[in-house]
Structure formats: C-alpha cells, structure tokens
N, C-alpha and C positions, 0 to 999 in steps of 0.2 A: 264656579268651574273651572272659569279660565284661567280664575290668580293659581289656582291647584296646581292645574296643564303649567304653565311660566313657572313655579315652582321648580316644581319637576326639572325641567328642562335648565331652566338657573345651576342648579346645582346634581346634575346628570353627573357629572366626574365625579363628585363625592359620594353618591348613591355606590358606582360599581364599585369603589377604592372601601367602602363601609360595609359591604352583601363580601370580601374578599375577607375584609379581616374579622367578621363574624364567621363565615365559616370556618377560619384559619384556626379562630377559636374555639370549634363544634370538633376539629381536629382533636387541637393538642389534649379537651377538655376526654374525649374518644379515648384517644395513645395514652396519659398522664396515670388514668383517676384509677386501670386496672393496675398502672406500677405504684403507684403511693398506697393502694389495701393491701397489695402482697407484703407490702415496708411495716404501715401503721392499719393492720384489719381491724381492733380498736377503732379508728373510724367510722367503720362500717356500720354501726348502731347511731353515733352520732346524724351524718351526715345522708346516707339514706334514706331516711322519710321525706328528705328536703329532695332529692334526686326526681323522679321527674317536675317536680316545680322549675328545678336548672333546666329541663328539657323542653320545658314548652317556654323556656324564656328566650333562650336562643331562637325556638322555631320561630316565635314570634318575632324577631331583630330579621333572623336569616328570609323569613316571607315577604316584614317589608319593608326589606332592603329590595330585594330581587323584584316586588315587584314595581317599587319605582323607577329602580335602573333598565328593567326591561318594556316599561311599559313606556318610561321617557323613549329610550333607546330606541325602540323598535319605530318609532313617528317619527321620528329621522332618518334614517336608515333602512329599515324596513327590512333587513336580512331574518332569515329566518332562524337559523343555524344556534342564533344566543338563545332563540326561545324555543328552541326543540330540547338543548344542554338544560338549560332553565330548568323547563320541564319536568325532565330525564329527572335530576339532582335534588326538585324540591317532592316527589314523588317521591321518590329513594329515600327521602333524612322523614319524612311524613310517615311512612311504614315504619324506619327503622324505631323511628319514636313511640308509636303507638301500637303495631302489628307482631315487630320482630320477636321482642320477646315472650315471648309467647305461643307465636306460628312456629315460633325456629329456633329458638334459646336463648339465652343471655348470653355466647362469647358471641354469635351475626351483632343483636344489636350495634353495637360499636363497628363491628369491622360494616352495614349499613350503609352507618350514619355518616363513617369516612370517606366510602366511594360515591355518596349521595356529595356532601361537601367537596369533593376537588370536583366531582361534574361542574358544582354553583360557581368554584372559583376562577372553571375555565370559560366557563357562559360570557363571566362579569368580564375575563379578558377580550374576551371575543364578543363584548358590545360595546367596551370602550372602542377596541380599537377601531368594529367599524364607524362609531360617531365621529371618533378622532376621524378616519379619512373620506369623509363626507362633504359632500360639496355645501351643506347649508349652512344659514348662519348661525344656527341653534346649537350646530356640535362642540365639541368639547376642546376647549383655546387652550391650551396647561400648560404653562413654559416648564414646570413640572410637572414632570408625567415620568409616571413608579411602573406604569404598566411596559413601557419601550425596552 
C-alpha cells in the first residue's frame, strides 16, 4: 500500500494533466459526434452499437485519473474545493453516461457529459494549483507547468 501512495505522489502532476486531457476528449467526442452524424448518417449503423463501449472506456479513464489525482492531491494540500468539484463532475458524467438517455432523452446526454467534464477540468486545475503552492516536499515541482 505504501508503494502505491508513493507512486501516486510521484506522478501527481501527470494525473492532473491526464485528467484534463481525458475530460477534454470527452468534450470533443460529445461535440463532434452529432456534427459527424449530421454529415455522414450512414456511419450511425456501423458505430452506434459500439458507442456504449466508448462511453464506458472514457468513463473508466476519467474515474481512474480523477481518483489518482485527487487522492494524492488531497493528502498534500487538504483543500476540499477540488474534491467537491471533482465529485460533482464525476456524478454528472456518470449520470450522463448511464441514465440521461433514458430519463431525459438523447439530447441531454452530451450536454450533461460536457458540463460534468468542465467541472472535472476545473477541479484538476484547482488540484494542481493547490499542490503547487503548498509547502510540502511532495508537491508538484514541475518547471514546465502548463496550468500557469
């Protein structure tokens, strides 16, 4: 267990960057797919049976990177705000992925997924900044910081 914590802390900045990247992929996916289908409706039959699989894979990466980033970050800075935004974002993305289509209709699924992803991106940026400004030795110490 100690080795897992050490690895999480060692790669903390990476987890936040990967979390922003995957949440960004989710947004791109949700924005581009309706446009793509409007121009090429014939691909709907070929790719839509696999669409649920795509959502599950994206969600798995979102949850994995969020968990790694926020668990290790919270242990360093103790700030609740990034964890709250992460929790809201994850809940919205899970709801969008598994429940929105049936409860609210297909239109709301990408809208909610984008909103959840935006919460997650903001949470990762907050987490990174809190880790960067803390005074612990295990904080981010990246000179090449893309979140400044």
